[in-house]
C-alpha positions as a printed Julia matrix, in Angstrom:
293×3 Matrix{Float64}:
  99.52   94.36  -39.41
 100.72   97.58  -37.81
  98.2    98.09  -35.05
  96.36  101.29  -34.17
  93.08   99.72  -33.07
  93.04  101.08  -29.51
  93.8   104.61  -28.22
  97.37  103.56  -27.39
  98.1   103.49  -31.15
 101.37  101.7   -30.42
 101.91  100.77  -34.1
 103.11   97.3   -33.07
 103.71   94.72  -35.74
 101.21   91.95  -34.99
 101.51   88.81  -37.1
  99.3    85.72  -36.87
 101.4    84.19  -34.1
 103.79   86.89  -32.88
 102.56   88.77  -29.82
 103.65   92.4   -29.68
 102.37   95.79  -28.58
 100.68   97.03  -25.46
  98.14   94.19  -25.49
 100.88   91.61  -26.21
  98.6    89.81  -28.64
  99.04   88.44  -32.18
  96.69   89.41  -35.0
  94.71   86.16  -34.7
  92.01   86.36  -32.02
  93.07   84.75  -28.74
  90.17   83.32  -26.73
  90.19   81.93  -23.18
  86.55   80.86  -22.79
  83.34   80.72  -24.83
  80.23   79.67  -22.9
  76.83   80.69  -21.64
  77.13   83.3   -18.88
  74.38   84.17  -16.4
  75.83   87.07  -14.41
  75.43   90.01  -16.75
  72.58   92.53  -16.41
  69.14   90.81  -16.59
  68.23   91.89  -20.16
  71.61   90.56  -21.33
  71.75   87.21  -19.51
  68.03   86.44  -19.44
  67.0    82.87  -18.66
  69.16   81.07  -21.22
  72.41   82.96  -20.71
  74.59   85.3   -22.71
  76.95   83.68  -25.2
  80.18   85.15  -23.88
  83.49   85.01  -25.71
  86.37   86.1   -23.46
  89.3    87.53  -25.42
  92.83   87.56  -23.98
  95.1    90.58  -23.57
  93.94   94.13  -22.9
  94.77   97.68  -23.97
  94.17   98.97  -20.42
  95.67   96.62  -17.84
  93.75   97.85  -14.77
  95.49   97.12  -11.47
  92.3    95.64   -9.97
  91.25   93.46  -12.92
  89.53   90.27  -11.75
  90.24   88.61  -15.09
  93.98   89.11  -14.75
  94.83   85.58  -15.87
  93.68   86.54  -19.36
  94.07   90.34  -19.34
  97.55   90.48  -17.77
  98.92   86.96  -18.07
  97.48   86.47  -21.57
  96.19   82.93  -21.11
  94.21   81.78  -24.13
  94.37   80.09  -27.51
  94.86   81.74  -30.9
  92.14   80.71  -33.35
  91.19   81.52  -36.91
  88.42   83.88  -37.96
  86.5    80.86  -39.24
  86.81   79.16  -35.84
  85.56   82.31  -34.13
  82.54   82.35  -36.43
  81.92   78.69  -35.58
  82.03   79.55  -31.87
  79.31   82.16  -32.44
  77.16   79.53  -34.18
  77.72   77.01  -31.39
  76.71   79.51  -28.7
  73.57   80.34  -30.62
  72.79   76.61  -30.9
  73.13   76.34  -27.1
  70.32   78.9   -26.76
  72.32   82.06  -26.09
  70.28   85.25  -26.15
  73.21   87.1   -27.74
  76.88   86.92  -28.68
  78.76   88.77  -25.94
  82.27   89.85  -26.99
  84.22   90.53  -23.79
  87.25   92.82  -24.14
  87.19   92.74  -27.96
  88.87   96.02  -28.92
  92.31   94.77  -29.91
  90.78   92.05  -32.09
  88.25   94.3   -33.83
  89.8    93.6   -37.24
  89.21   89.84  -36.88
  85.83   90.14  -35.2
  84.6    92.37  -38.01
  85.44   89.65  -40.52
  83.81   86.97  -38.38
  80.64   89.06  -38.31
  80.53   89.32  -42.1
  78.1    86.43  -41.59
  75.62   87.77  -38.99
  75.03   85.29  -36.14
  71.28   85.87  -36.17
  71.13   87.08  -32.56
  72.22   90.45  -31.11
  75.95   91.13  -30.85
  77.21   92.75  -27.62
  80.45   94.79  -27.53
  81.48   94.39  -23.87
  84.33   96.84  -23.33
  86.33   98.81  -20.78
  85.32  101.95  -22.68
  88.82  102.73  -23.94
  88.05  102.88  -27.65
  89.12  104.75  -30.78
  86.25  106.31  -32.7
  87.69  104.92  -35.94
  87.62  101.36  -34.58
  84.06  101.75  -33.37
  83.08  103.21  -36.73
  84.33  100.08  -38.48
  81.96   98.0   -36.3
  78.84  100.04  -37.14
  76.06   97.81  -38.38
  77.67   94.7   -36.89
  77.16   95.51  -33.2
  73.65   95.79  -31.75
  74.37   96.38  -28.05
  77.25   98.29  -26.49
  78.18   97.47  -22.9
  80.97   99.94  -22.02
  82.51  100.86  -18.69
  82.9   104.46  -17.69
  85.57  103.78  -15.1
  86.92  107.24  -14.27
  86.23  110.93  -14.67
  89.6   112.08  -13.31
  92.89  111.79  -15.15
  94.84  111.07  -11.97
  92.67  108.05  -11.13
  92.87  106.77  -14.69
  96.65  107.15  -14.68
  97.1   105.38  -11.35
  94.67  102.54  -11.94
  94.97  101.91  -15.7
  98.03  103.87  -16.88
  95.68  105.78  -19.18
  95.39  109.46  -18.21
  93.44  110.09  -21.43
  90.78  107.58  -20.41
  88.03  109.97  -19.19
  87.64  112.01  -22.37
  88.39  109.03  -24.61
  85.69  106.9   -23.0
  83.11  109.69  -23.0
  83.63  110.28  -26.72
  83.46  106.53  -27.37
  80.19  106.15  -25.47
  78.65  109.06  -27.38
  79.6   107.3   -30.63
  78.08  104.03  -29.4
  74.79  105.77  -28.64
  74.87  107.47  -32.05
  75.24  104.09  -33.73
  72.54  102.06  -32.0
  70.18  104.68  -30.55
  67.81  104.25  -27.64
  67.39  100.96  -25.83
  64.9    98.59  -27.45
  63.64   95.26  -26.09
  62.04   92.14  -27.51
  58.87   90.44  -26.32
  60.85   88.55  -23.64
  62.25   91.77  -22.18
  65.71   91.07  -23.59
  67.75   93.99  -24.86
  67.74   93.93  -28.64
  69.57   97.18  -29.26
  71.05   99.97  -27.14
  73.76  100.95  -24.65
  74.25  100.0   -21.0
  76.92  102.11  -19.29
  78.66  100.4   -16.4
  80.54  101.91  -13.49
  82.39   99.93  -10.84
  82.49  101.84   -7.55
  86.06  102.0    -6.23
  86.85  102.3    -2.51
  87.23  105.88   -1.38
  86.03  107.24   -4.72
  82.37  107.91   -4.09
  82.74  111.46   -5.4
  84.06  110.15   -8.7
  81.2   107.65   -8.96
  78.81  110.58   -8.57
  80.67  112.48  -11.3
  80.2   109.51  -13.63
  76.48  109.47  -12.91
  76.25  113.24  -13.34
  77.8   112.95  -16.8
  75.4   110.21  -17.87
  72.36  112.11  -16.58
  73.46  115.36  -18.21
  74.49  113.83  -21.53
  71.63  111.49  -22.42
  67.87  112.05  -22.15
  65.83  109.68  -19.96
  65.37  106.27  -21.57
  68.19  106.7   -24.08
  70.71  104.55  -22.15
  70.65  102.27  -19.14
  73.1   102.6   -16.27
  74.62   99.73  -14.29
  76.14  100.65  -10.92
  78.41   97.83   -9.83
  79.56   97.19   -6.27
  81.46   93.94   -6.85
  84.9    95.47   -6.26
  87.35   93.05   -4.64
  91.07   93.83   -4.11
  92.74   91.84   -6.83
  96.17   91.62   -8.41
  98.32   94.7    -7.84
  95.45   96.45   -6.06
  96.05   94.28   -2.99
  99.25   96.25   -2.38
  97.99   99.75   -3.2
  96.84  101.99   -0.34
  93.21  102.93   -0.75
  92.5   100.14   -3.22
  93.42   97.26   -0.9
  90.02   96.99    0.77
  86.46   96.13   -0.15
  83.72   98.7    -0.4
  81.99   99.81    2.77
  78.2    99.28    2.86
  77.84  103.05    3.39
  79.68  103.72    0.1
  77.38  101.36   -1.79
  74.23  102.86   -0.24
  75.34  106.43   -0.93
  76.09  105.67   -4.58
  72.78  103.87   -5.06
  70.87  106.71   -3.38
  72.54  109.21   -5.72
  71.63  107.13   -8.75
  68.01  107.13   -7.59
  68.06  110.88   -6.98
  69.24  111.46  -10.54
  66.51  109.2   -11.88
  68.94  107.0   -13.81
  67.26  103.87  -15.13
  69.18  100.63  -14.82
  70.68   98.21  -12.36
  72.47   98.0    -9.01
  74.29   95.3    -7.04
  74.55   94.65   -3.33
  77.77   93.78   -1.51
  77.06   90.06   -1.99
  78.26   90.5    -5.58
  81.86   90.94   -4.37
  82.72   87.26   -4.49
  85.42   85.47   -6.44
  82.89   82.71   -7.3
  81.48   84.99   -9.98
  84.79   85.01  -11.88
  84.6    82.5   -14.75
  86.98   79.59  -15.06
  89.33   80.42  -17.9
  90.07   76.9   -19.07
  89.44   77.07  -22.85
  85.84   75.89  -22.42
  84.17   76.21  -25.81
  87.44   77.06  -27.52
  89.05   73.67  -27.98
  86.7    71.9   -30.38
């Protein structure tokens, strides 16, 4: 296949085994871990866990990515569409509240085929927000919950941190399409999200003003109750960020408090973290759990 799934539209030739293009991935889905996960937002993880499938490679390549072993170093195993469908069934059998597809964009073609047989529980598209509208359109009716980041509002930050100066407008358009597809948040009798969009933003050190701009956009774009907002304070200097001035430190408690206060002032419904979330223990072990069967 000649690939144009993500906004890079690099037109790389991706065969079943050959890894090319910006994401450096073949056409077969490459998975690093498939297991119950308990550290998503409460209506995603619930009591039984979210059935997370971690895909390898990434269209973005953020300098601070905590999952760099799979996003940058491309650890994982190529599997068939049928094996991916079997993983979904196994996670459901383990009691997963949902099937949580982490960083799925560059495998959308394969995931779509795997979802030709619905798993019988909600499907979550857990993404960095860097999406083509055409790719999202192809997933309509197969995805129940969108869990996108809105990382940046400024082109200079997006260029420096993710080499994607077009990220702000691309992600905003993508999120609007996600909301169009699934509508307002809806919950089941257990309080688990059944349908809807949760927009995430990771506060970056020294970028409180940009975090406020993200929240302003969400508040101005969507009516109350349409989406949920997740303000994350788990930033830890990781990978290349350890060497970059301004990004090579943890968040100050004052930055976290100011961002949370602003979220409350705007009346955004959703979730916050405290500084205890900035721990490497929360990073999953990427060891092919659930993949090698």
